[in-house]
N, C-alpha and C positions, 0 to 999 in steps of 0.2 A: 372620482375619489374625493372624499371629504377631508378637509384639513382640520383635525381635531385640536391643533395648537393655536389656531387663529383667534379663538375666543379670548385667550389671555395675552394676545399680542406678541407671542414669541417670534412668529414669522410673518407678522402683519404687513411688512413692507417688502416681502420677497415671495414671488410666485414660483413654485418649483414643479417641473415636469420630469417624467422618467420614461426612458426607453428600456423595455424589458425584452431581452433577446432570447428567443425560443425557436429558432428557425433551423437548427442543425439536424442532420440526418441520424446522428448517433451511430456512425459507421463502426466505431471502435467498441460499441456496445451491442453488436449484432443488429444494427440498423433498427434500434428501438428508440422511442421518444424519451430522452433523459428527463425532460421537463415533467414527465408524468410519474417518475419514480416517487414512491411514497415514504414519508417519514412520519411515523405515528398515524398512519392512515390518511395523511394529507399530501397531495401532490406537491412537488417542489415548486412548480410554477405558481400554485395557489399560495404557498407559504411566502413567496416573494411578494405577491400582491398584498397579502395581509401585512407584511413588514412595511411596505411602501405607504400603505394607507395609515398604519399606526404611527408612522413618523410624520404624517401631515403632508405628504406629497399631493399636489393639487390635481394632476392629471397623469395618466399613464397610457402609453402606446405599446402594445405587445406585438412584437414582430414574429410572425410565423412563416414557415416555409415547408420543410418536410414534416409529415405527420400533422399538418395544420388542422384537419377536421377533428382529429382526436383531441388535440390540445384545446381548440376553441370550444368544444363541447364542455370540457372540464372547467372552463373559466367564464362560461356564458352568463353567470349571475352577477359578475362584477361590472360596475359602471366605468368601463374602460374603452379605449379605441383599439380594435384589432386590425392589423394590416398584414398583408402577405408580401414577402419578398419574392418577386417572380423568378429570381435566379439565386436561390440561397447558397448554391455551391460557389458563388463568386467571392465568398469570403465574408468575415464578420463585418468589415467596413461597409459592405453593401447593405447589410441589415441595419446597421446603425443609421445610415443615411435615410433608409425607408422610414425608420422610426422617427427621426428628427423632422422629416417632412410632414409627418402625421400630427405633430404636436402644435399647439397654439403658438402663433408668432409673438404673443404678448408675454411669454414667460421671462422671468429674470434669470433663471438658471435651469440646467438640465442634468439629470443623473442617468448614467447608463449602467444597467444591472444585468446579471446573467441568471437565467432560470435554473441553472444546475448547481447553485451554491446552497447546500442544505442547511447551513448553520446561521445564515444571515437573518437577523431579526430587526424589529423596529428600532431598538436601541442602537444597533450598528448603523442603520441608515441615518438616524439622528446624529450620530457621531460624525459622519461624513458631512452632513449639512452644517453642523457646528464648525467643523474645520473650514468649510467654504466661507462662512461668515467672518472668519479671522484670517483669511488668506492674504490680506493686504492687496498688493498690486498684481498678484498672480491671477491667471485666468482658469486654471484647472487644479483640482484636488485629486490626488491619487494616494490610496493607502499603500504604505510600504511596511511589510510585516517582517519582524525579526523571528526567524525560525529557530527551533530548539538547537540546531547545530551552529547557530550564530550568523548564518547567512541572511541576507535581506532580499525580498522579492516584491515587485510591484503587484498589486492585487486589485480587487473590485469590491463594490461598485466605485466608479469614478464620477466626478461632477465638474461642470464647467459653466462659464457664464454665457448668456444669450448671444453676446457679440461673437464669441468663438463658434457657437452653433451656426450663426449666420455666415461666418467666414468659411466654415467647412462646406456648407451647402452651396456656396458660390464658387468653390474651388474644385480641385481634382477629386475624382471618385475615391481615392485611397486616403484622403486627408481627414482621418478621424482618429480619436483616442490614442491608440498605441503609436501610430505613425507620427502624430503631432507631438506626443510626449517625447519620442526619441529625437525628433528633429528640432524641437524647441524646448529643451530642458529648462531654460531660464523662465518659462511661463508656468512651471509646475510647482505647486505647493505640496510637499510630501507630508502625509499624515503618518508619522512614525508611530508604530504600535506593535505590541506583541499579541494582539487579538487574532487568533488563528481562524476565526470565522471568515475573515476577509480573503484568506488564501486557499480555503478548501473549496474545490469544485470536483465534479465527477465526470471523467472522460472515459475511463476504462474499467473492466472488471477488477483490475488490481486496485483502482481507486475505491471501489466499493468495499473490498476486503480491508483496505487500510483504514477507511472511515470507521468501520465497525471495530477494528482493533484499537483505534485511538480514542473513540468516543463511547463505545459500548452500545451505540444505536445501530439499527439495521434498516437499510433502504430496501424496499420491496417493489417489484414490478406489479402494476395493476394487471388484471386478467386480460384486458384488451391488448396490452403491450406484449404479454406472453404469447397470446394467440397470433399476433402479427409477426412475431419472430419465428414461429414454428413452421 
């Protein structure tokens, strides 16, 4: 992935990698690959890769598991690292660790993103990177979205420094992202925002309907996913 911002020095002193999670079975969606849902004819996993590249992320490791062959074919043209979680049903933390292990050890910071967030764009990724740069002594940045009903929810993508990545890989198998955030809240820099892009992901048919009702956009299954589900 090329860093389009390095020419003007914006991120010249920080090397950023990303782990993009796309290993799930999509069991609540009829066991279909959510990462291949299409918005405007573009698969969600590809939209995420475009967003990461547009924000200047230096390298990306995409973690696959269920539906790996279908998803890998869809993203084969990108200069990325593709790795497979041998046990994707072990939970998201296991996929995060597989992705972290696949990234260069020389990175300054790492972002973890989800393949099933249809609204994330390059500006959103840049917003998280900018928050990371002003985090002070904190080690992790997590968006916290204010919903229309006034409640607040932690969201994605998240970003953390390389030292924390190394600590996770040297520690217990469950010590990544959410577990760390919950156990060590003093290390978290909250990116307070009302940007709903960070909080929208697709897990169920109800999420699909809600997404269309709220945005006017329609997510469609590609033919290969429709065939697999039939």
